[in-house]
C-alpha positions as CSV (number, residue, x, y, z in Angstrom):
1,M,47.2,-21.4,12.9
2,N,46.1,-20.4,9.4
3,A,49.2,-19.6,7.3
4,Q,47.3,-17.5,4.8
5,P,48.2,-13.8,4.8
6,D,45.7,-11.4,6.3
7,R,46.2,-8.5,3.8
8,F,43.8,-8.2,0.9
9,D,42.8,-5.6,-1.7
10,A,39.1,-6.3,-1.0
11,I,37.1,-8.2,1.7
12,V,33.6,-9.4,0.9
13,I,31.3,-10.2,3.8
14,G,28.6,-12.6,2.7
15,A,28.6,-15.1,-0.1
16,G,25.0,-15.0,-1.3
17,P,24.2,-13.9,-4.9
18,A,25.5,-10.3,-4.4
19,G,28.6,-11.4,-2.6
20,E,29.3,-14.0,-5.2
21,V,29.1,-11.6,-8.1
22,V,31.6,-9.3,-6.3
23,A,34.0,-12.0,-5.2
24,S,34.0,-13.7,-8.6
25,R,34.8,-10.5,-10.5
26,L,37.2,-8.6,-8.4
27,P,40.1,-11.0,-9.0
28,G,39.7,-10.4,-12.7
29,R,40.3,-6.7,-12.0
30,G,43.6,-7.5,-10.3
31,L,42.3,-7.3,-6.7
32,R,43.3,-9.9,-4.1
33,T,40.0,-10.9,-2.6
34,A,38.8,-12.6,0.6
35,L,35.3,-14.0,0.8
36,V,33.8,-14.4,4.3
37,E,30.7,-16.6,4.8
38,Q,29.2,-17.8,8.0
39,E,27.1,-20.5,6.4
40,L,27.1,-21.8,2.8
41,I,28.5,-20.3,-0.4
42,G,25.5,-19.3,-2.4
43,G,23.5,-18.0,0.5
44,E,19.7,-18.1,1.2
45,C,18.7,-18.1,-2.5
46,A,20.7,-21.2,-3.5
47,Y,19.8,-23.4,-0.5
48,W,16.5,-22.3,1.2
49,A,14.7,-19.9,-1.1
50,C,14.7,-19.3,-4.9
51,I,16.2,-22.5,-6.1
52,P,14.4,-25.1,-3.9
53,S,11.1,-23.2,-4.0
54,K,11.0,-23.0,-7.8
55,T,12.2,-26.6,-8.1
56,L,9.3,-27.7,-5.8
57,L,6.8,-25.5,-7.6
58,R,7.5,-27.0,-11.0
59,P,5.8,-30.4,-10.5
60,G,2.6,-28.7,-9.4
61,E,2.7,-26.5,-12.4
62,V,2.9,-29.5,-14.7
63,I,0.0,-31.1,-12.9
64,G,-2.0,-27.9,-13.3
65,E,-1.1,-27.6,-16.9
66,A,-2.2,-31.2,-17.6
67,R,-5.6,-30.3,-16.0
68,R,-6.1,-27.4,-18.4
69,V,-4.9,-28.9,-21.7
70,R,-7.4,-30.8,-23.7
71,G,-6.6,-34.5,-24.4
72,V,-3.8,-34.8,-21.7
73,G,-4.2,-37.1,-18.8
74,E,-3.3,-35.8,-15.3
75,G,-0.1,-37.1,-14.0
76,D,1.1,-37.8,-10.5
77,V,3.8,-36.4,-8.2
78,R,6.3,-38.9,-6.9
79,W,7.5,-37.2,-3.8
80,R,10.6,-39.2,-3.1
81,E,12.0,-38.6,-6.6
82,M,11.1,-34.9,-6.4
83,A,12.8,-34.6,-3.0
84,E,16.0,-36.2,-4.3
85,Y,16.0,-33.8,-7.2
86,R,15.5,-30.9,-4.9
87,D,18.4,-32.1,-2.7
88,F,20.5,-32.3,-5.9
89,M,19.6,-28.7,-6.8
90,I,20.5,-27.4,-3.3
91,R,23.8,-29.4,-3.4
92,N,22.7,-31.4,-0.4
93,L,23.5,-28.3,1.7
94,D,27.2,-28.8,0.9
95,D,29.3,-26.1,-0.5
96,A,32.7,-27.9,-0.6
97,K,32.8,-27.7,-4.4
98,Q,32.1,-24.0,-4.4
99,V,34.8,-23.3,-1.9
100,E,37.2,-25.3,-3.9
101,E,36.3,-23.4,-7.1
102,Y,36.8,-20.0,-5.5
103,E,40.1,-21.0,-4.0
104,G,41.1,-22.2,-7.5
105,T,40.5,-18.7,-8.9
106,G,42.7,-17.1,-6.2
107,V,39.8,-16.0,-3.8
108,T,40.5,-16.8,-0.2
109,V,37.4,-18.3,1.4
110,I,37.1,-17.8,5.2
111,K,34.2,-19.5,7.0
112,G,32.8,-17.6,10.0
113,R,30.9,-14.5,11.0
114,G,32.5,-11.3,9.9
115,S,32.3,-8.0,11.8
116,I,34.0,-4.7,11.2
117,R,36.7,-3.8,13.7
118,R,37.5,-0.4,12.3
119,P,37.9,1.1,8.8
120,G,39.8,-1.3,6.7
121,E,39.6,-4.2,9.2
122,V,37.3,-7.2,9.4
123,Q,37.4,-9.8,12.2
124,V,36.4,-13.4,11.6
125,G,36.8,-15.4,14.8
126,E,40.4,-14.8,15.9
127,R,41.5,-13.8,12.5
128,I,41.9,-10.1,11.5
129,L,41.6,-9.3,7.8
130,R,42.9,-6.0,6.5
131,G,41.9,-4.4,3.2
132,D,41.1,-0.9,1.8
133,R,37.8,-2.0,0.3
134,I,35.1,-3.8,2.2
135,V,31.9,-5.0,0.6
136,I,29.0,-5.9,2.8
137,A,26.7,-8.5,1.3
138,S,25.3,-10.1,4.5
139,G,21.8,-10.6,3.2
140,S,18.6,-10.8,5.2
141,E,16.7,-13.1,7.5
142,P,13.1,-13.9,8.1
143,L,11.1,-11.2,10.0
144,I,9.3,-12.8,12.9
145,P,6.3,-10.8,14.0
146,P,5.6,-10.2,17.7
147,I,2.4,-12.4,17.8
148,D,1.3,-13.6,21.2
149,G,2.2,-17.3,21.6
150,L,4.0,-17.7,18.2
151,R,7.4,-18.5,19.5
152,E,6.0,-20.9,22.1
153,A,3.8,-22.7,19.5
154,G,6.7,-23.1,17.1
155,Y,6.8,-22.3,13.4
156,W,8.6,-22.8,10.1
157,T,10.3,-20.2,8.0
158,N,11.2,-20.5,4.4
159,R,14.1,-22.8,5.4
160,E,12.0,-25.6,6.9
161,A,9.3,-25.0,4.2
162,T,11.7,-25.8,1.4
163,T,13.8,-28.6,2.9
164,F,11.1,-30.8,4.6
165,E,11.4,-34.6,4.4
166,Q,7.7,-35.1,3.9
167,P,5.0,-32.5,2.9
168,P,2.8,-31.7,5.9
169,E,-0.8,-32.7,5.9
170,S,-1.9,-29.2,6.6
171,A,-0.3,-25.7,7.0
172,I,-1.1,-22.2,8.0
173,V,0.9,-19.6,6.0
174,L,1.2,-16.1,7.5
175,G,1.9,-13.5,4.8
176,G,0.4,-12.9,1.4
177,G,3.5,-11.7,-0.3
178,P,5.6,-13.6,-2.9
179,V,7.0,-16.2,-0.5
180,G,3.7,-16.9,1.2
181,I,1.8,-17.3,-2.0
182,E,4.4,-19.6,-3.6
183,L,4.7,-21.8,-0.5
184,S,0.9,-22.0,-0.2
185,Q,0.4,-23.2,-3.7
186,M,3.4,-25.5,-3.6
187,L,2.2,-27.2,-0.4
188,R,-1.4,-27.4,-1.7
189,R,-0.3,-29.2,-4.8
190,F,1.6,-31.7,-2.7
191,G,-1.7,-32.5,-1.0
192,A,-1.7,-30.2,2.1
193,D,-4.7,-28.3,3.3
194,V,-3.5,-24.7,3.3
195,H,-4.8,-21.6,5.0
196,L,-3.2,-18.3,3.7
197,L,-3.6,-15.4,6.1
198,E,-2.7,-11.8,5.1
199,A,-3.1,-8.8,7.4
200,A,-3.6,-6.3,4.6
201,D,-6.8,-6.0,2.6
202,R,-5.2,-7.7,-0.4
203,L,-2.4,-9.9,-1.5
204,L,0.8,-8.4,-2.9
205,A,-0.1,-5.0,-1.4
206,R,2.5,-3.1,-3.5
207,E,0.8,-4.2,-6.7
208,D,-2.4,-3.1,-8.5
209,E,-5.6,-4.2,-6.7
210,R,-6.6,-6.2,-9.8
211,V,-3.6,-8.4,-9.4
212,S,-4.7,-9.5,-5.9
213,E,-8.2,-10.2,-7.2
214,L,-6.9,-12.5,-10.0
215,L,-4.5,-14.2,-7.7
216,I,-7.1,-14.9,-4.9
217,E,-9.4,-16.4,-7.6
218,A,-6.6,-18.7,-8.8
219,L,-5.5,-19.8,-5.3
220,R,-9.1,-20.5,-4.2
221,A,-9.6,-22.5,-7.3
222,D,-6.7,-24.6,-6.2
223,G,-8.5,-25.2,-2.9
224,I,-6.4,-22.8,-0.8
225,D,-8.3,-21.1,2.0
226,V,-7.4,-17.4,1.5
227,H,-8.1,-14.7,4.1
228,V,-7.2,-11.1,3.6
229,G,-7.6,-8.4,6.3
230,A,-6.8,-11.2,8.7
231,E,-4.2,-9.9,11.2
232,V,-3.3,-12.7,13.5
233,S,-3.5,-11.7,17.2
234,S,-2.3,-14.9,18.8
235,V,-1.2,-18.5,18.1
236,S,-1.7,-21.5,20.2
237,A,-0.5,-25.1,20.0
238,G,-2.1,-28.4,20.8
239,E,-1.6,-32.1,20.1
240,S,-3.0,-31.7,16.5
241,G,-0.9,-28.7,15.6
242,R,-1.2,-24.9,15.7
243,T,-4.1,-22.5,15.7
244,A,-4.0,-19.0,14.5
245,H,-6.5,-16.6,15.9
246,F,-7.6,-13.4,14.0
247,A,-10.5,-11.0,14.1
248,G,-13.5,-12.9,12.9
249,G,-12.2,-16.4,13.1
250,Q,-9.4,-18.9,13.6
251,V,-7.8,-21.7,11.5
252,S,-5.8,-24.8,12.6
253,A,-3.2,-26.9,10.9
254,R,-0.2,-29.2,11.6
255,E,2.4,-26.6,10.7
256,L,2.5,-22.8,10.7
257,I,4.8,-21.0,8.3
258,V,5.9,-17.4,8.9
259,A,6.4,-15.5,5.6
260,V,5.6,-11.9,6.5
261,G,8.8,-10.4,5.1
262,R,12.6,-10.2,5.8
263,A,14.9,-8.0,7.8
264,P,18.4,-6.9,6.8
265,R,21.1,-9.0,8.6
266,V,23.1,-6.2,10.2
267,Q,23.3,-6.9,13.9
268,A,26.6,-8.7,14.0
269,L,28.5,-6.3,11.6
270,S,29.4,-3.7,14.2
271,L,28.6,-1.0,11.7
272,G,28.8,1.8,14.3
273,R,32.5,1.4,14.4
274,V,32.7,2.9,10.9
275,G,29.9,5.5,11.4
276,I,27.1,3.5,9.6
277,K,23.7,3.6,11.1
278,P,21.4,1.2,9.3
279,G,17.7,2.2,8.9
280,K,14.7,0.0,9.2
281,R,15.2,-1.2,5.6
282,G,18.9,-1.8,5.9
283,I,22.2,0.0,5.0
284,E,21.6,3.1,2.9
285,V,23.8,3.3,-0.2
286,D,24.2,5.8,-2.9
287,E,23.8,5.1,-6.6
288,R,27.3,3.5,-6.7
289,C,26.4,1.2,-3.8
290,R,28.7,3.1,-1.4
291,A,27.8,3.0,2.2
292,A,30.8,4.9,3.6
293,E,34.4,5.7,2.7
294,G,35.9,2.4,1.5
295,I,32.7,0.4,2.2
296,W,30.1,-0.8,-0.2
297,A,26.9,-2.6,0.5
298,V,24.9,-4.8,-1.9
299,G,21.9,-7.1,-1.9
300,D,19.2,-7.6,0.7
301,V,21.2,-5.8,3.4
302,T,20.5,-2.5,1.6
303,G,16.7,-3.1,1.5
304,E,16.7,-1.8,-2.1
305,M,14.2,-4.0,-3.9
306,P,15.4,-7.2,-2.1
307,F,15.4,-9.7,-5.0
308,T,18.2,-11.9,-6.1
309,H,18.4,-10.2,-9.5
310,T,18.7,-6.8,-7.8
311,A,21.4,-8.2,-5.5
312,K,23.4,-9.4,-8.6
313,Y,22.9,-6.0,-10.3
314,Q,24.2,-4.1,-7.2
315,G,27.1,-6.5,-7.1
316,R,28.0,-5.5,-10.7
317,I,27.7,-1.8,-9.8
318,A,29.9,-2.1,-6.8
319,V,32.6,-4.0,-8.8
320,A,32.6,-1.4,-11.5
321,D,32.9,1.4,-8.9
322,I,35.7,-0.3,-7.1
323,A,37.5,-0.8,-10.4
324,G,37.2,2.9,-11.2
325,D,34.6,2.6,-13.9
326,T,31.5,4.8,-14.3
327,A,28.5,2.9,-12.9
328,R,25.2,4.2,-11.4
329,A,22.4,2.0,-10.2
330,Q,18.9,2.6,-11.7
331,Y,16.0,0.6,-10.2
332,A,13.0,1.9,-12.2
333,A,12.9,-1.1,-14.5
334,I,13.7,-4.0,-12.2
335,P,11.0,-6.7,-12.6
336,R,9.0,-8.2,-9.8
337,V,7.8,-11.8,-10.2
338,V,5.7,-14.3,-8.1
339,F,6.2,-17.8,-9.5
340,S,2.6,-18.8,-8.8
341,D,0.3,-20.5,-11.3
342,P,-0.6,-18.3,-13.1
343,E,2.6,-16.2,-12.7
344,V,2.5,-12.6,-11.6
345,A,5.0,-10.2,-13.1
346,A,5.2,-6.4,-12.8
347,V,7.7,-3.7,-13.5
348,G,7.8,0.0,-12.9
349,M,4.9,1.9,-11.3
350,T,1.3,1.0,-10.8
351,E,-1.2,3.6,-12.1
352,A,-1.9,4.8,-8.6
353,Q,1.8,5.2,-7.9
354,A,2.4,7.1,-11.2
355,R,-0.5,9.5,-10.4
356,D,0.8,10.0,-6.9
357,A,4.1,11.0,-8.5
358,G,2.3,13.7,-10.5
359,I,2.3,11.8,-13.8
360,D,-0.5,12.4,-16.3
361,T,-1.2,8.7,-17.1
362,A,-2.9,6.8,-19.9
363,S,-3.5,3.1,-19.1
364,T,-5.3,0.1,-20.4
365,R,-6.0,-3.4,-19.2
366,L,-6.9,-6.4,-21.4
367,V,-7.9,-10.0,-20.9
368,L,-5.4,-12.1,-22.7
369,G,-7.8,-14.7,-24.0
370,E,-9.9,-12.0,-25.6
371,A,-7.0,-10.2,-27.2
372,I,-4.5,-12.7,-28.6
373,A,-4.4,-16.3,-29.9
374,R,-1.5,-17.7,-27.8
375,P,-3.5,-18.3,-24.5
376,W,-5.9,-20.6,-26.5
377,T,-3.0,-22.7,-27.8
378,Y,-1.6,-22.9,-24.3
379,E,-4.7,-24.1,-22.3
380,A,-8.4,-24.8,-23.0
381,E,-9.7,-22.1,-20.7
382,P,-7.3,-19.2,-21.0
383,R,-6.5,-17.1,-17.9
384,G,-4.7,-13.9,-17.3
385,E,-4.6,-10.2,-17.9
386,L,-2.1,-7.5,-18.9
387,S,-2.1,-3.8,-18.0
388,I,0.3,-1.0,-19.1
389,V,0.7,2.5,-17.8
390,V,2.1,5.3,-20.0
391,D,3.3,8.8,-19.2
392,R,1.1,10.8,-21.5
393,A,3.4,13.8,-21.7
394,R,6.6,12.0,-22.4
395,R,4.8,9.1,-24.3
396,L,6.9,6.5,-22.4
397,L,5.9,3.3,-20.7
398,V,6.3,3.7,-16.9
399,G,4.7,0.5,-15.6
400,A,3.2,-2.8,-16.5
401,W,1.8,-5.9,-14.8
402,A,0.7,-9.3,-16.1
403,V,-1.0,-12.3,-14.6
404,G,-0.7,-15.3,-16.9
405,P,1.3,-18.2,-18.0
406,L,5.1,-17.5,-18.3
407,A,4.6,-13.9,-17.3
408,S,8.0,-13.9,-15.8
409,E,9.5,-14.3,-19.3
410,W,7.5,-11.7,-21.3
411,I,7.5,-9.0,-18.6
412,H,11.0,-8.2,-19.9
413,Y,9.5,-6.5,-23.0
414,A,8.1,-3.9,-20.7
415,A,11.2,-3.8,-18.5
416,L,13.5,-3.0,-21.4
417,A,11.0,-0.4,-22.7
418,I,11.1,1.4,-19.4
419,R,14.8,1.2,-18.9
420,A,15.7,2.4,-22.4
421,E,12.8,4.9,-22.5
422,V,11.5,3.5,-25.8
423,P,8.7,5.8,-27.2
424,V,5.3,4.3,-27.5
425,E,5.5,4.9,-31.3
426,V,8.5,2.6,-31.5
427,L,6.8,0.0,-29.3
428,S,3.7,0.1,-31.4
429,D,5.8,-0.4,-34.6
430,T,7.7,-3.4,-33.1
431,V,6.7,-6.8,-34.5
432,A,6.0,-9.6,-32.0
433,Q,6.2,-13.3,-32.8
434,F,2.9,-14.9,-33.6
435,P,1.5,-16.6,-31.6
436,S,3.1,-15.3,-28.4
437,F,2.1,-13.7,-25.2
438,T,4.2,-10.7,-26.1
439,E,1.6,-9.8,-28.8
440,A,-0.6,-8.6,-25.9
441,Y,1.6,-5.5,-25.5
442,Q,0.7,-4.4,-29.1
443,K,-3.0,-4.8,-28.4
444,A,-2.7,-2.9,-25.2
445,L,-0.8,-0.1,-26.9
446,E,-3.5,0.1,-29.6
447,A,-6.2,0.5,-26.9
448,L,-4.5,3.5,-25.2
449,D,-6.2,6.9,-25.3
450,L,-3.2,9.2,-25.9
């Protein structure tokens, strides 16, 4: 019998990035906290998503850079060393140290699946936890489409695709979103023949059409077989692997990876007992991340821009609200990044979205290599474009996207401008480092017809 008391000031269900932010900060606010996790402290991001995928993408990036820089010989990827480093980065799927660290700060870590018994009570196995504040951070899980024969044929999700012992010789990737794109390029650069299938008429359907065009060009240049408008109707399996059938064709490969999206993990929470009815996207929350009286929800389970950085942000909002501070979530300036090569980064609205919202827009798009010097110092044949969207009436930046090297770093110039509502006159009068990719914003601002 566990001798630990079952009364807490706050109970956090889920120890992914959002749950960790909450559980690590509440004790500092004087709240006795329990952290419930059914798998590993750190969640999907730390073990099967962000960290291993970016770690595995980096060697291919280096090889790609070597190909594009004059006077540099192309290197090689030593898979075993790379795999060992990946395993180090994901802690060998062992969270014992993290549990110990939390316990050392006074947080009670309870392993098991948590469900809500009634307001103020969470059940984990046979144990009942009581607390006036419950924070749900249960995350999300891969969405598996109802494709005929898929389950019988077998498939990988992001988990298998980031923890494999040896890269497969070939793979079919279902889904042209961030996960599908990153996994496709990573596997290709480890030598796999890759087929990328997207049901929509373009990749990254939420972004500007030009982004998809640039990305398809880059992926095909890498040797990836990209199909858009390819809704898979069935999957079959044979001795040599799997075959995906779609209108107009079929492709075959050793492995098939499902990366069509994620679903909020809500089934085991018993939310109906506290009057919460999750929607298709997840648990609805207000601007303070409140889901019901005494209950907050943060991270992927809310379906609100399901990124790790959004989850952490919501965690901070929830902690502030629980502690009685004034905090309101604002999502207009949260960046969206695909860590492909070249990288894709966006923030705010596309021009089409802004117009649909009734905004009188001014926009411009420029080719990086034609506008600034930095791309030429970075690679011999510069790639990439930048676009910005401005609200003509308010003279404020409302959206931006970039496809190019390190775009994940310099998109934050636009993110801060949108969040702080910096007038275009101030942005135009801001001096960027020379040479840098950030200089492209000044060129884009100069080209606006305001």
